[in-house]
Every structure is written in C-alpha cells, then in structure tokens.
TORDO-747975 format. One line per 8 residues: number of its first residue (from 1); their letters; for each residue z, x, y of C-alpha. Coordinates in nm, 2 decimals. Layout:
BEGIN
NUM) a) Z:X:Y; ...
END
This chain:
BEGIN
1) xxxxxxxx) -12.31:-4.30:4.59; -11.94:-4.37:4.60; -11.95:-4.54:4.28; -12.02:-4.36:3.96; -12.08:-4.49:3.61; -11.94:-4.25:3.37; -11.66:-4.38:3.12; -11.32:-4.25:3.22
9) xxxxxxxx) -11.17:-4.39:2.90; -11.13:-4.19:2.60; -10.97:-4.39:2.32; -11.04:-4.13:2.06; -10.82:-3.89:2.25; -10.53:-4.13:2.24; -10.40:-4.06:1.89; -10.36:-3.67:1.93
17) xxxxxxxx) -10.22:-3.71:2.27; -9.95:-3.98:2.13; -9.87:-3.72:1.87; -9.81:-3.46:2.12; -9.60:-3.70:2.34; -9.38:-3.78:2.04; -9.33:-3.41:1.99; -9.21:-3.38:2.34
25) xxxxxxxx) -8.99:-3.67:2.31; -8.82:-3.51:1.99; -8.77:-3.18:2.19; -8.60:-3.37:2.50; -8.39:-3.59:2.26; -8.52:-3.93:2.36; -8.62:-4.23:2.14; -8.88:-4.36:2.37
33) xxxxxxxx) -9.07:-4.26:2.69; -9.22:-4.47:2.97; -9.57:-4.39:3.08; -9.64:-4.62:3.38; -9.96:-4.63:3.61; -9.77:-4.51:3.91; -9.73:-4.21:4.12; -9.44:-4.10:4.34
41) xxxxxxxx) -9.56:-4.33:4.60; -9.59:-4.64:4.39; -9.95:-4.70:4.50; -10.17:-4.95:4.29; -10.44:-4.68:4.28; -10.35:-4.33:4.18; -10.53:-3.98:4.21; -10.67:-3.82:3.91
49) xxxxxxxx) -10.36:-3.61:3.86; -10.15:-3.91:3.84; -10.37:-4.12:3.59; -10.13:-4.05:3.31; -10.15:-4.40:3.15; -10.53:-4.37:3.13; -10.53:-4.01:2.99; -10.27:-4.11:2.72
57) xxxxxxxx) -10.39:-4.44:2.61; -10.77:-4.47:2.73; -10.66:-4.79:2.94; -10.80:-4.78:3.30; -10.67:-5.10:3.46; -10.49:-5.10:3.78; -10.16:-5.22:3.65; -9.97:-5.18:3.32
65) xxxxxxxx) -9.75:-4.92:3.14; -9.70:-4.77:2.78; -9.38:-4.74:2.61; -9.37:-4.49:2.32; -9.13:-4.47:2.03; -9.15:-4.26:1.72; -9.32:-4.55:1.55; -9.48:-4.76:1.81
73) xxxxxxxx) -9.67:-4.75:2.12; -9.70:-5.06:2.34; -9.96:-5.11:2.61; -9.84:-5.36:2.86; -10.10:-5.55:3.04; -10.12:-5.88:3.24; -10.36:-6.15:3.20; -10.66:-5.96:3.41
81) xxxxxxxx) -10.68:-5.70:3.13; -10.64:-5.86:2.79; -11.00:-5.85:2.72; -11.05:-5.50:2.88; -10.77:-5.33:2.69; -10.89:-5.41:2.35; -11.19:-5.19:2.42; -11.03:-4.92:2.57
89) xxxxxxxx) -10.73:-4.82:2.34; -10.71:-4.68:1.98; -10.55:-4.87:1.68; -10.23:-4.64:1.73; -10.16:-4.84:2.04; -10.06:-5.22:2.05; -10.14:-5.45:2.35; -9.83:-5.63:2.47
97) xxxxxxxx) -9.88:-5.94:2.68; -9.66:-5.88:3.01; -9.47:-6.03:3.18; -9.44:-6.28:2.90; -9.28:-5.99:2.70; -9.07:-5.77:2.91; -9.01:-5.40:2.85; -8.65:-5.47:2.77
105) xxxxxxxx) -8.72:-5.73:2.51; -9.00:-5.50:2.33; -8.76:-5.20:2.35; -8.48:-5.40:2.19; -8.72:-5.52:1.92; -8.82:-5.17:1.83; -8.51:-4.96:1.89; -8.16:-4.96:1.77
113) xxxxxxxx) -7.84:-4.98:1.99; -7.76:-4.64:2.13; -8.12:-4.54:2.17; -8.22:-4.31:2.46; -8.50:-4.42:2.68; -8.68:-4.12:2.88; -8.86:-4.18:3.20; -8.96:-3.97:3.50
121) xxxxxxxx) -8.75:-4.08:3.79; -9.03:-4.00:4.05; -9.24:-4.29:3.88; -8.99:-4.56:3.87; -8.84:-4.73:4.16; -8.46:-4.79:4.21; -8.47:-5.15:4.13; -8.69:-5.09:3.81
129) xxxxxxxx) -8.43:-4.85:3.67; -8.14:-5.08:3.77; -8.30:-5.39:3.60; -8.39:-5.20:3.29; -8.04:-5.03:3.28; -7.87:-5.39:3.31; -8.11:-5.54:3.04; -8.08:-5.25:2.80
137) xxxxxxxx) -7.70:-5.29:2.77; -7.61:-5.05:2.48; -7.89:-4.82:2.53; -7.92:-4.53:2.77; -8.17:-4.48:3.05; -8.23:-4.10:3.05; -8.42:-3.92:3.34; -8.65:-3.63:3.20
145) xxxxxxxx) -8.92:-3.42:3.33; -9.24:-3.60:3.31; -9.35:-3.54:2.93; -9.71:-3.62:2.99; -9.74:-3.33:3.24; -9.58:-3.12:2.99; -9.86:-3.18:2.73; -10.17:-3.25:2.98
153) xxxxxxxx) -10.31:-2.88:2.98; -10.60:-2.93:3.24; -10.42:-3.18:3.47; -10.59:-3.21:3.80; -10.44:-3.05:4.11; -10.26:-3.29:4.36; -10.49:-3.42:4.63; -10.49:-3.25:4.96
161) xxxxxxxx) -10.73:-3.42:5.20; -10.69:-3.38:5.57; -10.53:-3.67:5.77; -10.75:-3.88:6.00; -10.64:-4.03:6.34; -10.68:-4.42:6.37; -10.73:-4.48:6.73; -10.53:-4.73:6.92
169) xxxxxxxx) -10.84:-4.91:7.01; -10.86:-5.01:6.63; -10.49:-5.09:6.58; -10.38:-5.26:6.89; -10.06:-5.09:6.91; -9.99:-4.71:6.95; -9.74:-4.51:6.71; -9.48:-4.47:6.97
177) xxxxxxxx) -9.45:-4.83:7.01; -9.43:-4.90:6.65; -9.17:-4.64:6.58; -8.95:-4.76:6.87; -8.98:-5.12:6.77; -8.89:-5.04:6.39; -8.62:-4.77:6.47; -8.43:-5.04:6.69
185) xxxxxxxx) -8.40:-5.27:6.39; -8.31:-5.03:6.12; -8.00:-5.10:5.91; -7.90:-4.74:5.88; -7.94:-4.40:6.09; -8.26:-4.31:5.91; -8.49:-4.47:5.68; -8.70:-4.29:5.40
193) xxxxxxxx) -9.07:-4.43:5.36; -9.26:-4.35:5.07; -9.53:-4.59:5.06; -9.86:-4.41:5.19; -9.99:-4.73:5.36; -9.66:-4.78:5.55; -9.68:-4.43:5.67; -10.05:-4.46:5.76
201) xxxxxxxx) -9.97:-4.77:5.97; -9.66:-4.63:6.13; -9.84:-4.31:6.26; -10.18:-4.45:6.31; -10.34:-4.22:6.05; -10.56:-4.26:5.76; -10.63:-4.03:5.47; -10.87:-3.97:5.17
209) xxxxxxxx) -10.62:-3.87:4.89; -10.70:-4.18:4.68; -11.06:-4.29:4.64; -11.14:-4.63:4.78; -10.80:-4.64:4.98; -10.80:-4.45:5.31; -10.44:-4.36:5.26; -10.25:-4.02:5.31
217) xxxxxxxx) -10.00:-3.91:5.04; -9.68:-3.82:5.21; -9.32:-3.89:5.26; -9.17:-3.97:5.58; -8.80:-4.01:5.72; -8.79:-4.23:6.04; -8.50:-4.18:6.28; -8.31:-4.43:6.50
225) xxxxxxxx) -8.46:-4.22:6.81; -8.80:-4.31:6.67; -8.88:-3.97:6.57; -9.03:-3.90:6.24; -9.01:-3.62:5.98; -9.34:-3.62:5.78; -9.35:-3.45:5.45; -9.70:-3.33:5.31
233) xxxxxxxx) -9.92:-3.05:5.25; -9.89:-2.83:5.56; -10.28:-2.82:5.64; -10.33:-3.17:5.60; -10.22:-3.27:5.95; -10.36:-2.97:6.14; -10.67:-3.16:6.28; -10.45:-3.44:6.43
241) xxxxxxxx) -10.16:-3.25:6.56; -10.23:-3.38:6.90; -10.26:-3.74:6.78; -9.93:-3.71:6.61; -9.75:-3.59:6.92; -9.42:-3.42:6.98; -9.20:-3.68:6.80; -9.36:-3.64:6.45
249) xxxxxxxx) -9.25:-3.30:6.29; -9.46:-3.20:5.99; -9.28:-3.02:5.70; -9.41:-2.90:5.36; -9.38:-3.16:5.10; -9.21:-2.91:4.88; -8.91:-2.94:5.10; -8.87:-3.32:5.09
257) xxxxxxxx) -8.59:-3.34:4.82; -8.36:-3.09:4.98; -8.45:-3.24:5.33; -8.32:-3.59:5.23; -8.03:-3.45:5.05; -7.92:-3.30:5.39; -7.92:-3.63:5.55; -7.59:-3.75:5.70
265) xxxxxxxx) -7.47:-4.09:5.80; -7.64:-4.38:5.65; -7.99:-4.38:5.51; -8.21:-4.70:5.44; -8.44:-4.72:5.13; -8.63:-4.99:4.97; -8.52:-5.03:4.62; -8.86:-5.19:4.53
273) xxxxxxxx) -9.06:-4.91:4.63; -8.84:-4.60:4.65; -8.84:-4.37:4.36; -8.53:-4.33:4.16; -8.54:-3.96:4.22; -8.51:-4.02:4.60; -8.20:-4.22:4.54; -8.04:-3.96:4.32
281) xxxxxxxx) -8.10:-3.68:4.58; -7.94:-3.87:4.87; -7.57:-3.77:4.94; -7.55:-3.98:5.26; -7.45:-4.37:5.24; -7.73:-4.56:5.09; -7.82:-4.90:5.26; -8.07:-5.11:5.06
289) xxxxxxxx) -8.32:-5.29:5.28; -8.71:-5.37:5.29; -8.95:-5.10:5.39; -8.95:-5.16:5.76; -9.33:-5.13:5.78; -9.43:-5.36:5.51; -9.40:-5.70:5.70; -9.52:-5.57:6.04
297) xxxxxxxx) -9.82:-5.41:5.88; -9.90:-5.72:5.71; -9.91:-5.94:6.05; -10.23:-5.80:6.20; -10.27:-5.74:6.58; -10.53:-5.95:6.78; -10.73:-5.61:6.79; -10.70:-5.58:6.40
305) xxxxxxxx) -10.81:-5.95:6.33; -11.12:-5.89:6.57; -11.20:-5.58:6.37; -11.17:-5.79:6.04; -11.41:-6.04:6.18; -11.66:-5.76:6.29; -11.62:-5.60:5.95; -11.68:-5.93:5.78
313) xxxxxxxx) -12.00:-5.99:5.97; -12.13:-5.64:5.90; -12.03:-5.67:5.55; -12.18:-6.04:5.53; -12.53:-5.91:5.66; -12.51:-5.64:5.37; -12.44:-5.92:5.11; -12.71:-6.16:5.23
321) xxxxxxxx) -12.96:-5.89:5.23; -12.84:-5.81:4.87; -12.84:-6.18:4.76; -13.19:-6.24:4.88; -13.32:-5.92:4.69; -13.13:-6.04:4.38; -13.26:-6.37:4.40; -13.62:-6.22:4.41
329) xxxxxxxx) -13.57:-5.95:4.16; -13.33:-6.09:3.88; -13.56:-6.34:3.73; -13.81:-6.07:3.65; -13.58:-5.95:3.37; -13.59:-5.59:3.48; -13.23:-5.53:3.63; -12.90:-5.41:3.46
337) xxxxxxxx) -12.55:-5.42:3.61; -12.59:-5.06:3.72; -12.90:-5.16:3.92; -12.72:-5.43:4.09; -12.43:-5.21:4.19; -12.63:-4.94:4.32; -12.86:-5.16:4.52; -12.54:-5.35:4.68
345) xxxxxxxx) -12.40:-5.01:4.78; -12.73:-4.93:4.95; -12.71:-5.24:5.16; -12.37:-5.17:5.28; -12.48:-4.79:5.34; -12.75:-4.94:5.57; -12.49:-5.06:5.81; -12.43:-4.69:5.91
353) xxxxxxxx) -12.05:-4.79:5.92; -11.95:-4.78:5.55; -11.67:-4.52:5.49; -11.61:-4.60:5.13; -11.63:-4.90:4.90; -11.30:-5.08:4.89; -11.27:-5.06:4.52; -11.50:-5.01:4.21
361) xxxxxxxx) -11.77:-5.29:4.23; -11.69:-5.53:3.95; -12.06:-5.65:3.83; -12.02:-5.86:3.50; -12.34:-6.01:3.36; -12.29:-6.30:3.12; -11.99:-6.23:2.88; -11.88:-5.91:3.09
369) xxxxxxxx) -11.80:-6.17:3.38; -11.52:-6.29:3.17; -11.36:-5.93:3.18; -11.17:-5.98:3.52; -11.16:-5.62:3.65; -11.47:-5.52:3.46; -11.62:-5.17:3.55; -11.97:-5.10:3.43
377) xxxxxxxx) -12.05:-4.77:3.28; -12.35:-4.59:3.13; -12.20:-4.70:2.79; -12.15:-5.06:2.88; -12.43:-5.13:3.12; -12.58:-5.47:3.02; -12.91:-5.63:3.13; -12.91:-5.92:3.39
385) xxxxxxxx) -13.07:-6.21:3.18; -13.22:-6.53:3.27; -12.99:-6.82:3.20; -12.67:-6.61:3.25; -12.41:-6.60:3.52; -12.37:-6.29:3.72; -12.02:-6.21:3.88; -12.03:-5.95:4.16
393) xxxxxxxx) -11.68:-5.88:4.32; -11.71:-5.60:4.58; -11.60:-5.47:4.92; -11.63:-5.22:5.20; -11.40:-4.99:5.39; -11.49:-4.99:5.76; -11.30:-4.82:6.03; -11.24:-5.17:6.20
401) xxxxxxxx) -11.15:-5.35:5.87; -11.14:-5.38:5.47; -11.36:-5.64:5.31; -11.34:-5.81:4.96; -11.59:-6.07:4.85; -11.69:-6.22:4.51; -12.00:-6.44:4.45; -12.11:-6.58:4.11
409) xxxxxxxx) -12.47:-6.65:4.09; -12.70:-6.80:3.84; -13.02:-6.62:3.72; -13.27:-6.89:3.63; -13.14:-7.24:3.57; -12.78:-7.31:3.50; -12.64:-7.53:3.22; -12.44:-7.83:3.29
417) xxxxxxxx) -12.13:-7.64:3.17; -12.21:-7.37:3.42; -12.21:-7.63:3.71; -11.92:-7.80:3.60; -11.71:-7.48:3.57; -11.83:-7.31:3.90; -11.77:-7.66:4.10; -11.42:-7.67:3.99
425) xxxxxxxx) -11.37:-7.32:4.09; -11.52:-7.39:4.42; -11.32:-7.70:4.47; -11.00:-7.50:4.47; -11.13:-7.25:4.70; -11.22:-7.54:4.93; -10.87:-7.68:4.89; -10.70:-7.37:4.98
433) xxxxxxxx) -10.93:-7.28:5.29; -10.87:-7.64:5.42; -10.48:-7.60:5.38; -10.24:-7.71:5.65; -9.88:-7.63:5.61; -9.54:-7.60:5.78; -9.44:-7.27:5.90; -9.22:-7.10:5.64
441) xxxxxxxx) -9.43:-7.18:5.34; -9.50:-6.91:5.10; -9.81:-6.83:4.88; -9.65:-6.96:4.57; -9.63:-7.31:4.74; -10.01:-7.29:4.80; -10.13:-7.14:4.47; -10.15:-7.48:4.30
449) xxxxxxxx) -10.39:-7.62:4.55; -10.65:-7.37:4.42; -10.58:-7.46:4.05; -10.54:-7.82:4.07; -10.93:-7.91:4.01; -10.91:-7.68:3.71; -10.59:-7.82:3.58; -10.72:-8.17:3.59
457) xxxxxxxx) -10.99:-8.04:3.32; -10.73:-7.86:3.11; -10.84:-7.52:3.26; -10.68:-7.24:3.44; -10.71:-6.85:3.53; -10.47:-6.56:3.45; -10.45:-6.39:3.79; -10.31:-6.47:4.13
465) xxxxxxxx) -10.52:-6.66:4.38; -10.49:-6.44:4.66; -10.36:-6.09:4.78; -10.30:-5.96:5.10; -10.56:-5.72:5.27; -10.51:-5.42:5.48; -10.66:-5.32:5.81; -10.89:-5.01:5.70
473) xxxxxxxx) -10.61:-4.95:5.45; -10.55:-5.09:5.09; -10.77:-5.37:4.98; -10.44:-5.50:4.79; -10.16:-5.52:5.05; -9.82:-5.67:5.03; -9.59:-5.85:5.09; -9.79:-6.16:5.13
481) xxxxxxxx) -10.00:-6.33:4.87; -10.10:-6.65:4.71; -9.97:-6.67:4.35; -9.68:-6.82:4.16; -9.47:-6.51:4.25; -9.55:-6.50:4.63; -9.24:-6.61:4.78; -9.28:-6.43:5.13
489) xxxxxxxx) -9.36:-6.70:5.41; -9.70:-6.67:5.55; -9.73:-6.58:5.92; -10.00:-6.59:6.18; -10.20:-6.26:6.16; -10.19:-6.22:5.77; -10.49:-6.18:5.59; -10.53:-6.30:5.23
497) xxxxxxxx) -10.79:-6.34:4.97; -10.89:-6.69:4.85; -11.03:-6.63:4.49; -10.98:-6.88:4.21; -11.17:-6.83:3.90; -11.25:-6.92:3.55; -11.32:-6.71:3.25; -11.45:-6.80:2.89
505) xxxxxxxx) -11.42:-6.48:2.67; -11.75:-6.37:2.52; -11.96:-6.62:2.73; -11.91:-6.58:3.11; -11.69:-6.56:3.43; -11.68:-6.73:3.76; -11.49:-6.62:4.06; -11.56:-6.72:4.43
513) xxxxxxxx) -11.37:-6.51:4.70; -11.35:-6.52:5.07; -11.09:-6.35:5.29; -10.89:-6.59:5.53; -10.65:-6.52:5.80; -10.34:-6.74:5.90; -10.36:-6.92:6.22; -10.18:-7.16:6.41
521) xxxxxxxx) -10.26:-7.53:6.36; -10.19:-7.82:6.58; -9.86:-8.02:6.53; -9.90:-8.34:6.38; -9.68:-8.66:6.37; -9.38:-8.47:6.32; -9.27:-8.19:6.58; -9.32:-7.91:6.33
529) xxxxxxxx) -9.48:-7.58:6.37; -9.80:-7.59:6.14; -10.02:-7.31:6.02; -10.37:-7.31:5.87; -10.65:-7.07:5.77; -10.95:-6.93:5.94; -11.22:-6.80:5.70; -11.34:-6.46:5.78
537) xxxxxxxx) -11.60:-6.42:5.51; -11.93:-6.60:5.57; -12.18:-6.56:5.28; -12.36:-6.83:5.11; -12.26:-7.00:4.80; -12.49:-7.07:4.52; -12.60:-7.42:4.57; -12.77:-7.42:4.23
545) xxxxxxxx) -12.44:-7.42:4.07; -12.28:-7.69:4.26; -12.23:-8.03:4.06; -12.25:-8.29:4.36; -12.11:-8.56:4.14; -11.79:-8.38:4.13; -11.75:-8.33:4.51; -11.59:-8.56:4.75
553) xxxxxxxx) -11.74:-8.62:5.09; -11.49:-8.41:5.26; -11.58:-8.12:5.02; -11.96:-8.15:5.07; -11.89:-8.15:5.45; -11.69:-7.84:5.43; -11.95:-7.66:5.24; -12.23:-7.77:5.49
561) xxxxxxxx) -12.03:-7.67:5.78; -11.94:-7.34:5.61; -12.31:-7.28:5.56; -12.40:-7.36:5.92; -12.14:-7.12:6.04; -12.28:-6.85:5.80; -12.64:-6.89:5.94; -12.51:-6.89:6.30
569) xxxxxxxx) -12.30:-6.57:6.27; -12.52:-6.38:6.03; -12.87:-6.51:6.11; -12.92:-6.31:6.43; -12.85:-5.99:6.26; -13.10:-6.00:5.96; -13.49:-5.96:5.94; -13.72:-6.26:5.92
577) xxxxxxxx) -13.77:-6.28:5.58; -13.39:-6.24:5.50; -13.35:-6.52:5.77; -13.58:-6.75:5.58; -13.41:-6.69:5.26; -13.06:-6.74:5.45; -13.16:-7.07:5.58; -13.28:-7.20:5.24
585) xxxxx) -12.96:-7.09:5.07; -12.76:-7.26:5.35; -12.96:-7.59:5.35; -12.74:-7.90:5.37; -12.63:-8.02:5.02
END
C-alpha cells in the first residue's frame, strides 16, 4: 500500500527537543528562531529530511510554523488544523491562530525592542523576510545556520529519486516550445526557478522525491536563449538525458549557489517563492517578477484537460466500486477507518494505472470528520458506526491527471440535523458549479457563492472553497483558487476543486468535493466574454442526506442531471452488480 498508518507525531519528544533548540539559540546569540514547514523549494509537502516542524513540535499538518523564544513556543496554524494541533503538541507549545495573529504581532508581544530573530534563509522567501523586517521595526532578522539541523542527530538524507520523462503526448506541448515561449517574455537576462512543479512542467519531467507529489527536487536557471542549467543530484537525470536534450545542462546541486553568484546582467526572481539565500547569493541586477512557469502551468492544454477527464473517469469507477462496497459492508458494524482507506486504495490499484495516491486519504468517522485534514493511524483508528457520518477525502496520481474527491456518506439512517447540514453544503457546491461570470473574475469573487447557503443559517467553514490542481503534478497548485485570498483571474483551462464543508467539533464533519475546469460560456445580453465551469468529477452524491425541502427546483434539476451524466460516463465501465448500485444511487430525486 501507498498509505501507512503509523503515527508520525511524537508530542512527548517536543519538550527535550525544544530545550536543545533553546541551547542552540543561546549559542548563536538569537532571542527567537523560526521553524517553518518548508524546504528550500517552498513546496507544500516536504521530504522526511525537511520535516523540521513535525520533528520539533509533533504537529504534522501541511501548513504552519513555530517561533521559539527562551520562554514561549508558538505553533501557528490556520483554521484547518485547530482541532488537530491540540492532539499533537505538548503543553510546552502554544497553538496560535494564524493569520488572525501574525508572526510579527506575536513576536512583539513576547520580545523586547532590539531582539534578534534567527532564521534559516533557505527556508524563507524574499517577500517573507522583507515583510517581517518591515513589521519588526526595532528588532533584527538574523540569518543563521538551521538550528534544527544542528540538534537533529539522525536526520534523514536528502531525497535522490531519478527523474522521469513526461511525454509530449501527455502534456500537449514540448519543452523546447515552453522554454522558447517563456524565455521571450522574461523581464531579465535569466530567471532563477526554485519551485519543483515549475521545473517539472517546464522540462516535461516528473520525479519521486516527495511522496504523493511526482515532482523533482532541483533548481533551474532559464536563459533568454531558452537554454536551462539544471541543478540536481548528478545521477538523478541519467535515465532521461536524451529526453532533456542538448539545451538542458545538468549540474551538481552543490554548485548552485556559486553558479548563481557568477551570473551577470540581470536576473529575474519571484520574491514570493525564491529563498532569501538565493537573493543574498546573487551579485547581478535583481528583477522581481512572478515565476514565469506558474501561470502557464495552471492553464492546461487541451491534451491535459482530456487527460484530466480520463483520469476522473478512471478514478470515478474506482470510487463507485468503493461506495457500493461501503454501502453493503458498513452497516454490518465491522469496519474501521483503516479498513475503509485500505479498500479504497485497492479499488484504485485495480485500475492498473495508479502511480500513487495524491495525498494521504482523509477518512473521518463521526467526530473525526470534524478534523479537516485528519490522518488515521493505528492509535486513532475508529470504528465506522451506524448512525454516523463518514467523510472520505482522497485522490489518485495517474500519468494523465491528478484527482481529488470528497464524499460524505451516512451509515444507516441520518438525523434531520445531518440532512440539513449536508444539504446546505451541497447547495454551495451546486452554486459554484453553476456559476457563470465575466472574464477577469478571480476566485475571491466566487467564494461567497459556495458559502451563502451556510451563511443564511449562521454557519461557515474555515478553509478555502477550492484550490488549483496539477496535471500529474501537485494536488494543490497555484496561482488560481477559490477563496477570500484568491485574486488571480480564472482562465480557460484552469482546474480547481469545489469543496465547501461544515464541521461540528466532537460530532461530525461534512465536505463534498468535485474538480471543475474553467470553460468559455456563451455571451449574454452584454457583449462580454463570459466563463463557466465544467465538472470533471462524476461520482454519486448521497441522496439519503439530501433534504428536498431546502432545494429549489433548479438545484434538484442540477443534481438529477449530474447523476444522469454519472451513469452515462461510468456505467459502461463497471460490472453488473455495481451498475445496479449505481443506477439506484443516481435515481432521480
């Protein structure tokens, strides 16, 4: 199996490790030290070597950071992790609600003017450091060696997985064309690229350095000529030398700092993703501009969208087989969360196309469903009980696409409260699915559509409504999204998730998630360019949880059409018994 169930959190180890960190802080003469969940590439997911935040604090969420002083240690977490963090950290650490409380506000409340704030410049972006420096007027940001690395005695080695070629038949554009297109638009003579998924997209390669994310850890320099200097472990590119071609020169990653220091003319960096250490190493004229790959990567080619549809169909068949099995087995009262996760992965493996799961499957029974990014372990494994909701958020990595889907189902009979809450979440998902909007609109403008049915009842959820999704790349991809912070205009070819939710701590969680892609929409009365969404994910909704009295006729019609499409697309690919279950699950409301 790809997923394992050992607990990777060790709260009891936190206090002695915090004591060792404070000794290192005193040795280096700093009053505080930042421990981010980040590596030098600023990816959301990190290799075991770079899991410093989890090693120190026990907190294993995919976003957050710790700031340690001589007397306090704050663990900063957003709304997704406020339940989880309490179970994973020792009393020596204090959860801090972020971004409501910023790092600068917390530091000012805990340290005096003149304090020195230590940080590893490889793990903080140029913009982060600039913002903190401005906000901490009267205090000093001090670059230091990584103090966690100094005290982590058995720290794992850096990942060294071989690169994999991604054929143009799957990308729709060859690397030479991408490099020429981007190089002609550079704002400088060269551009330093540090994001692994950007490098993967630009060179049409994939990797296996980070579990669940087929990205290669590397750095790159793109020149105006379209040539690229690629910095990685030398053996990582051996198998794909012919695929890379003569215009890609592979160098040892150990020479990256000296190589960029030798660059002349002007150099483009993205201050939002480039480590401060890169900025400090450059001697050439620095030009700030967005990573040149990020937006083009997000706008999928027709080939990539076709691949996403194929992956969604394949994954949908696995999900339908899983839901039919779950419907038959869960009421017997013998299943646990781990049983459910294992069986779902088995159905995905049966496609004979699964490369990996796209993230650790979130399977929350009852109260565990309220932990937004819950990961079941042998220690937390709960039974799937009759009368409780079960939330399953999962996905697969296929060579032609990345999937991400959430379904919440009832085991046995739902309560009226279950049905009311589920239906309001469903109404929000439908509203976003049906949205038609002018070109130039960003995700922050659409986010309220998914929340409005919940807001009318005084309810809400503490995460974004949607994130971008890669093409056999990271399951969370920028710059697009649907949230209050998503200002990037949506464009044809972008893929985003549509996943409103509702969580009641100690009781249940509800989330419904489909992937949708931006498509052109017909012009209306005005002569405006309009956009809409095509739903890629086709998997039945739990009709038992739908309160028809809350739905408009338009919403009911949408659900019925969605279910007809699901039967049409998936029905031919399932066995007779599963087809019967599918027909029943997708019966008209």
